[in-house]
N, C-alpha and C positions, 0 to 999 in steps of 0.2 A: 296088771297093766294099768297105767294111769288113765283116768277118765279125760278124754279130749275136751269135754265140755267144761271142765273145772278151770278156774282162773290160774295162771302161772304163779308159782311161788314168788313172793316179794324178795328183792335183792337186799342183802344186809349192808351194802356199801353206802347208800344214802343215809342210813341211820348212823353209820360210823363217821361219815363226813360231818353230819350235823352236830355230833358230839365233840369232834376234834377241832372244828373251825373256831368256836369261841376260845378254846385254849390257845390256839395259834395267834388269834387276834390279841388276846391278853398278853401273851409273851412278846409279841411285836411291840405293843404299846409300852410294856415295862422296859424293854430294851431301849426304845427310842427315848423314853423318859430318863433312863440312867445315862445314856450317851449325850443327852442334850446339854449337860453341864460342861462338856469338853469342847474345845475348839476343833473345827473340822480338820485343820492342819495337823493337830496333835493326833487325831484319829488316823490320819493318813500316814504320818511319819512313824508312829508308835510301832505298828507291825513290822515296818522295814528295819527299825533299830533292833527289835527283838530277833529278827532273822539274822542280822549281822552278828549280834551277840552270841546267838546259838551256834553259828558257823565258826566263830572265833573260839568258843569253848570246845567245840568238837575238834578243831585243829590242835588246840592246846593239849587236850586229852590224848590225841594221837601222838604228839611229840613226847609227852610224858611216858606213854607206853613204850615208845621206841628207845628213848634216851635215858629214862629214869628221872625221878623227881629232882635229885641233886643236880644233875647236869642241866636240866631245864631251868631251874631256879638260878643257877650260876650264869647261864646264857642270858636270861632276862636281866639279871643284875648288871652284867657287863654291858649290855646294850643301853641300859639306863645311864650307867657311868659315862659312856661315850657321848651322851647327849649334853653333859655338863660343858658349858662353853670353854672353860679353861682346859679341860681334858681334851676336848675336840681340837682346840688350837695346838696343844702339845703333840697330839697324834699327827695332825696335818703337817706340823713343822718337821717331825721325824721322817714322815713320808717324803717330804720335799728334799730333805738331806740325801736320802737314798737316791732319788731321781737325779739330783744335781751331781752326785758322785758318779752315777752310771753314765750320765751325759758327758761329764768332763773326762771320764776315763775313756769313753769311746772316741771322743774328739782327739785326745792325745795320741791314741793308737792309730788313728786314721791319718794323722799328719804324714805327708809324703806319699800317700797312696795315689796311684795314677787315676786320672779322671778322663783321659782321652787316649785313643789309639796312638801308638808311636808313629811318627811320620814314615820311618823306614822299619820294615819288619826285622826281627832279630834272627830269623832263621834258626839253625840248630843251637845258637847261643842261648835260646830260651831255656834249654835244659839246665844250663848252669844256674840260671836264675831260680828255677824250680828247686834245685838242690839247695841253694842258699836259703830260700824261704822255708824249706822243710826242716832245716836245722833249728828254726825257731819254735817248732812244735815240741810239746811235752814228751818226755821219754815215757811212753805209755806201757812198755813191756813189764807186765807183772804188777803194776801199781795203779791201774785205771779200772774202776768198777763199772761194768755195764757199757763199756765203750768199744773195745776191740776184743773179739773172741778168738782170734787166731794168734797163736803164739809164734815166736821166732822172728825171723828177719824177712822183709819183703823180697829179698833177692835169692832166697833158697828155700828148699823144702816145699811144704804144702802151699805156703804163701806165694812162692814163685810160680807154682803150677797153675793156680787159679788166675794169677795175673796174666800168664801167657795165654790161657784159654780166653780171657776177656779180650785181650788185644787181637787175637785171631778173628774174633767175630764182632769187633767194635763198630763195624760199618753196617751191621744187620739190624733189621726191624721186623718183628713178627707180625706187624700190621699187614705187611705184604707177604702173606703166607704162600702165595704161588711162586714168589721169587726166592725167599729164604726158607726153604723147606727144612733145612737142618735145624734151625733154632725152634721152628714149630714142633719138630719131633722132640727136641731137648725139653721144651716146656711140658709137653704131654707126659714125657717119661718122669720128669721131676715131680709133677703133680701125682702121677700114679704111684711112684715109689714112696712118696710121703704119705699118701692115703693108706697104703698098705701098712705103714708103721702105726697108723692111727685107727685101725679096726675095719678097714674097707673089706678085708678078706673074711671077717666074721659074719656068720649068718644073720646076726642081730642087726647088722648095718643096712641090710636090704640089698646089698650088692650093686648099688648105683652111685656110690660116692664119686663126686666129680669136682672140678675146681679150676682155678687159674693162678698164675704167678702175678705178684704185684710188686710195688716198689718198696714195701716195708709193712710192718705190723699195723701202722695207722691206716694205710690204704686198705689192708685186708679187713680191718674192723669196720671202716667206712662202708665198704662194699657189702659186708654181711648185714649191717644195719639197714642200708638202703634196700637190699634184697628182701629182708624180713618185712620191711614196711610195705613194699609193693606186693609181696606174697600174701600178707594178711589183708590187704585191701582187696585183692582179687578173690580170696577164699572166704573172708568173713565180712567184707564191706566196711572195714575200719577206715574212716577218713580223718579222725583226730587222734593220730597214733601217740602212744606213750610206751616208754621202756623203763625197766627197773634194774638197777645195778647196785652192788655193794660199794661202800665208800673206798674199798681197796682196789676197785676196777680201774683200768687205765683211763687217763684223761682223753684218749681218742674218742670215747663214747660221748663226752661233752662236745667235742668237735662235730661228731656225727649228728648229735641232736640239733646243733645250730645250723649245720648245712642242710639237713633234711626236714627241718621244722617238726621235730618230735619232742614231746614233753618228756623230760628226764627226771626220774625219781632216784635219788641216792639214799640207800638205807644203811644203817650201822652194821658193822660186823659183830659176831658174837664174842664171847669171852675168849674163844680160841683163835680169834682173828680170822674166822671163816665167814663166808656169806651166811647171813641169818635167814634161813628158809622161812621161818614163821613171819619175820618182818617183811620179806618179799611177798609172801602170800597175802598179807594184809593190804598191800598196795595194788594188787591185781584187780582190774575192773574191765568193763566191756571194751575199753579202748586200748588195752595192753596188747602190744604186738610181740614183745621180746623181753626175756630175762637173760641175765649174764652170769657166768661163773668163770673163774680163772684157775689155771693149773700150771704153775702156781701164780698167785698174785705178786706183782713186782715189789710192793712195799715190804712184804714180810717173808716171801718165799714159801707160803702156805697154800695148799690146794683146797679149794672150796669143795663142799659136798656135792659133787657132780651128779651122782646117782639120785640124790634127793631132789635136786633142782630139775633133773630130767623128768622125774615122776611128776613133779609139780607142773612143769610145762605141758606134759602129756595130758594131765587131768583137765587143764584149761584150754587145750588145743591151741597153744601159742608157740612161738619160736623160742629156741634156746641156743645161745651162742657160747661156745667155750673158747676162752682166750688161752691158746697154747703157744703163744709167740715165744715165750721164754723156755717152756718145757718140752716142746714138740720133739726135739732131737736129743732129749735126755731121758724123759720118763719111760719111753718104751724100752730103752736099754737098761735103765735102772731096775725095771721089773724083771728083766732076764737075769740081772745080777743078784736078784734075791731081795732087793730093798722092798719094804712094805708100802707100796704105792697103791692108793685107791684107784678104782676104775675112773677113766677120764675121757674116753674117746667115743667113736661112733658105735661101739658095742653097748653104750648106754642108751636106753630108750628115751626119746625126747630130744636128744641132741640134733639140731638141724643144721648147724654150721660150726666150723672150727677155723681159727686163724693160727698160723705157725710160721715163725721166721726161720728161713734157711740161713740168713746172714748172722744168726747168733750161734747156737751150738751146732748148727749144721755146717759151720765153718766155710760158708760160701761168701762171695764178695758182697760188700754193703749195697743194699738196694734190692734185696731178694727176699720175698715172703710169699706165702701161699694162703689163699682162702679156699676152703673146702665146704661142700654142701652134701647133705644126705642123698639127694637125688636131683635129677635134671629138672623136675617140675618146679623145684625151689630155685635152682640156679638160673633158670631162664629169665627170672625177674631181675637179675644183675645186669643183663645186657641192655644197651641202648641202641635202637635201630632208627635211622632217619631215612625215610623213603622218598621224601619230596625235595631233596637237595638237588640243585642243578648239576652238581658234580657227580651225581649218581647215588646208588645205594651205599649208605655208610652204617656199618655195624661195628660197635666197639664193646668188648667184654669188660674192660676195666676203666678206671677214672682216666688214665692216660690213653691217648690214641696211639701215637708212635711210642714204642718202648725200646730200650737198649737191649738188643739181642746178645751183646757181649756179656751182660750180667747173667742172662739165662744160661749161656754156655758155661760161665764160671760156676754157677750153682750145680749144673749137671756134672761138670768135671770134679767138683768137690765131693759130691755124693758117690760118684763112680770110683774115684781114686781111694776113698776111705773104706767104703763097703761096710757091712755089718760089723765085721771084726774091728775095723778102725774106730767106729763109733762106740762099740762096747769098751774098748781100751780107753778112749778119751773119757767116757762116762765114769768108768772105774776110778780114774785118776782125779777127776774134778769132784766127784762125790766124796772121795776120801779126803781131799784137801778141804772141802767145805766143812766136813765133820771135825776135822782137826782145828779149824778156825773156831767153830762153835765151842769145842771143849776148851780152847784157850780163853775165849771170852768168859765162859762160865767159871773159870778159875780166878778171875779178877773180881774181888769182892764188890768193888764200886759199880760194876756193870751187870747187866742182865740181858739174856737173849729173849727176844720177843716171840712168844708162842713156841711151837715145835716145828721148825723149818722142815719141809719135805724134800727140798732139792738142794741146789747149789747156791742159794742166796741166804745170807744170815743177817737179820736185822737186830741191832742191839742198842740199848739205851742205858740211862743211869738215873737213879733217884737221888744221887749225891752230887753229881757233876753236871755242869752245862756241857752236854755232849757236842754242841755246836763249837764250843771252844776247843774241845778235843779234836774235832774234825778240822778246825783251822790249823792246829798244830801239825796234824798229820799232812795237811795240804802243803805246809811249809817244808815238809820233809819229802815231798814228791808223791804223796798218795792222793788219789782223787776218788773219793767215795761219794755216795749219793745221800745228801741230807734229806730227811723225811720230816713230816709233821703229822700229828694226830693219827690214831687215837691216844697214844702216849705223849707225854710232854716233850721228850727229846728222843728222837730216833734217827738213826741212819743205817744204811745197809751196805754190805759188801758182797757182791756176787763174784763167784769164781775165786 
């Protein structure tokens, strides 16, 4: 036991401080002496410039990692060339030519267009005018890519059936659900039947898949992005949202980013023209709310690695939207027909929302699409509720308030009239047709097929020909295909 009468042991800290202080004073004096030869402004600006250079180098290294050294150097070279005054003037002049051509063309076409209501109504005579104007439309049957998905004539067969369904309910509006209970039921059944095609009956889906009908794929995507933004804000507190998409993703995501103030990152696809999972992972940060995959992507008809993207989204606890606008009414049936289709729906862990167009291969009237969510907890962030309006409580599930019930009835009629057997037969025919087109392109030496198309869309280009000139010639012969750009020099696609 220590002797209480003995003095306490001395602390080592005063000794340590007494030995360190002269060193610190000397270091301070040396630093001040060294820095005294520089202007104070230089000392202030120097670190800022160093920070800017460091951030620039970091961004440049990131670009090189994603695009490769050759593509990066080429991009820098082209940017520098465009700064040359003569080159810039030439580019501006060419742009102005295009603008002038578009404006002059539009003006000539608009000559004679009505600008005021007729003094006297035309009555039933207006039908004759409609028929006359319709004769000016392009003959789209069999020669228009990605435009009309229903074959035949508007006055017979399936086309006639959905037109009749639309006209029967043209006056209805599901906003008034207590009045038009029929279209409310039609919408619920269309959503449920579509969800069943996309994995809602699978145990892995969670059994709560829900959604709404929309006016088209763009609105479905807009709603999915808005819902993901608000869901991530509620669950993770993200107030500066960012989303990551491959360059092959639809331009509707750019629109959503502008509408909803979300920072958008577009990353390159891999050598197989699929979403690059590694590139997407590198862009994920604490503000990421959403990543995107397509099944298939419109430019090339190739399905992104949905399972890998789902696992990535799950690991970071962020939303994952699958764009099935083009494939939603083909891929489920192609699977049943034995085609090697990778998993793409709610059976994939991590998928939080899906968009699918009924007005494409669902063969419904134009203006019908569906947005689906894994559960109600996510979907509730899609709704807008206004409680303080003098007109009363206003709740709207989609971008539109009033919606055309006739289109909903037309979609319901299309699905009910065709059934599973009808869609299986249609899928068999269009898949066989697309494979035939692919084989035909591959037999032409000057052309190549882009990647390995998974579905009914085939993109092809050429290393020898200006494919845009080929497209112009085909247009002159009544074909209307979709001209594409990047990542290959010359690409265009033909769907169906």
